[in-house]
N, C-alpha and C positions, 0 to 999 in steps of 0.2 A: 759358163760365162755367167753372172748376172745378165737378168735381162734389164733394160732399161726402166721397167715401170719397180721394180725391185731394188735397184741402185739407192743407198743411201742419202738422203738429201742432205747438201751441205754448202754453206757460204761463209767466207770471211771479209771483213774488212778490217785497215790499217795500213801499214805502208811497208816497202820494201827499198834498198838501196844494190848496188853493185859495185864492183871494180875490178875492171879487166885488164890484159896485160896491152891494149893495144894504144896508140896514141888518143891525143885528143883531137878529134871528134872520131869514136870507133865507126869505122867503113864497115862495120859486119849490118851496121842499123841504116848510115845513112851514105849511099853509093848510088852510082850510075846504073848498077844493075839491082835485080830482086834484092829484098831485105835476106839476109844471112848466107848473100852468095858470093860477097867479096871476099877475097884473102885476107885475114888478120894482118894487121902491120907487122908484128912479129914472124907471122907466116902459121905460128898454132894460136888456138885461142886458150887461155889462161883466165877463168871468171869466176869470181865468188860473190856470193849473195847473202843479206842477211833478211830476216824478215820478221817484221812484229804482226802481232793480231789485237786491234783493240776490242772487236766484236768477233765471235765464231761460234757456229753449230757444226757440229758433224754426226745425223743420224741422232738428233736430240743429247749431246754430250756436247758441253760448253768448252770452248777454247780462248775463251777470255784472258789475256792478259801472255796469252804463253809466245816464244820465240821457235825461229828454225833459223838455221845456214844450211847452205847450199856449196858446191862448188862444180866445174865443170871445164873439163879439157878437150878440145877438140884439136884432131892432125893439120885441119886444114881449114877451109871455109864450112862456117856452121850447117851450113843448107846438103854439104857432102856427108853428114852423119858421123860413126863413130866416137861419138861422144863419151868418155868416161865420166862417171858423177860419182862423189859423196855426198851423203845427206846429214845431218846433226839434227834432233829433236832435242826440244825442250825438257831438262829431266825434271822439270818439276811437275810436268803432267802424270797421270796416273797410267796405267796400262792402257785404258782405252782411250786415253785421250793422246799418247804419243803413236799411237797404232791411228790416229785418224789424221796424223801429222804426218806419218810416213805415208796414208794413202793420199791426202791431199800433195804434200811436196814432192812425191816421186813423179807423181801424174797418173798412177792408178785408179786414182778417183776421176778422171776426167779434169775440166778445167783446163787454165793456162798452159801447167804443165804438162797437162794429158796431150796436148796437140804436139808438144816439142818430145814426148816421149819414143815416138819411134826413131828417132835420130840417137837414140841411146845404144850403145853397144856393148858397155862393161859399167856394172856398178860394185864401185870399190869398197862400199860398205854403209850400212845405218846404222846408228847408233845415237842414244841419249848424251848428252851434254850439259853443261853449264852455261847456258847462253847469255850474255848481257848485252841487250841491244839499247841506244841511246840515243836522244835526240838533242843537241844542245844550240840553238838558236837554227840556224842553216846548216848544222854538222849534224851527220850521222855516224856512228860506231856500232860494231858488233865485237866483242871478244869471246871466244873460249880459250881457257887456260893452256896455256902450250900448244896451242894448234893455230888459232886466227886471231889477229888483231887488225881489224880493217876501220879505217874512216874516209867519208869524202865529204867534200864542201862545195858550194855551187861555183863555176866558172864565172868569171868575170864578165859584166854587160856592160851596155854603152850606157845604162842607168842602173847606176849605183843603188845597190839595198834590192834591186831586182833581178830573180832568177832568168835563166834563159830556157823556154819550154820548148817540147818539139812535139807536135801530137800525131797522132796513125805513123809511131815509129819504131815502138817496142810491142811485141806480143805480153807483156807483163802488163801493162800500164798504155794500152790503144788511146786515149782520152787524151794524155799527156804526159811526158816522162822530162825530167830535169836534167841539164846540161852540169856534168859532174867532174870532179877530178880527186885522184885519190892523195889521201894525204903524206907527209913521210913518216914511212915506219908499219904501209899497211902492206903484211903478210899472213901467209898461209904455210902450214907445214903440217905432212900427214901423207901416210899412203908413200912414203919412200920420196917425196916431191917436197921442195919448198920451193912458194914464189913472193915476189916483192913488187906491187904493182904502186910503189909509191909515184906519184906523180903523172900517172896513167889515167886511161879513162874511164871515167864514173859516172852513174846515173842513181837519181830514185822519185819516187812519185809514189804517192796514196794507191793503195788496191783495193778493187770490190769485186772478189773472185766469187764462183760457184759455179755448180754443176746443172744449173736449171736451163 
């Protein structure tokens, strides 16, 4: 195992969004119990994530402008583990950049995903893909041809045009995360599974991650 003194230093800033199969608002994050201990609305959790890096470095390699996507499925409350995950890294990256993205978004290099890595029991796969991440006003979307087509928009608030934000609610964005909902046609299909999270819970937020 690499000692802490020789671990590659990395940092990324940008944003992310997610769309899961829970009703709005997801009880995994906001419930009377501890975070991630509530049972998902449908009993199982099926969640997809899109990531865009505005600025990023990993051991001297630039990750500026690259995208990633990830899915996770749990058979019950997220904190109980047994996660199955799959990762997609931007095919535009060279071999070094793709390896760096895999290390960050698999949790192997520490950071927020690394804190959740012990909950993962099955890695379905990791592969490069053509990932398009878009921001259109307050709408976020990510697309991988024939695999993933997701989009979220903010839920309505009492002040028109202003998002609803939660603090201290999400391990990916503890400072604040927006409450959102999946657009119609938000789907993922791969590894013998197909999800449709249209009209289901979503979030988005800026991210500032590192292993410092």
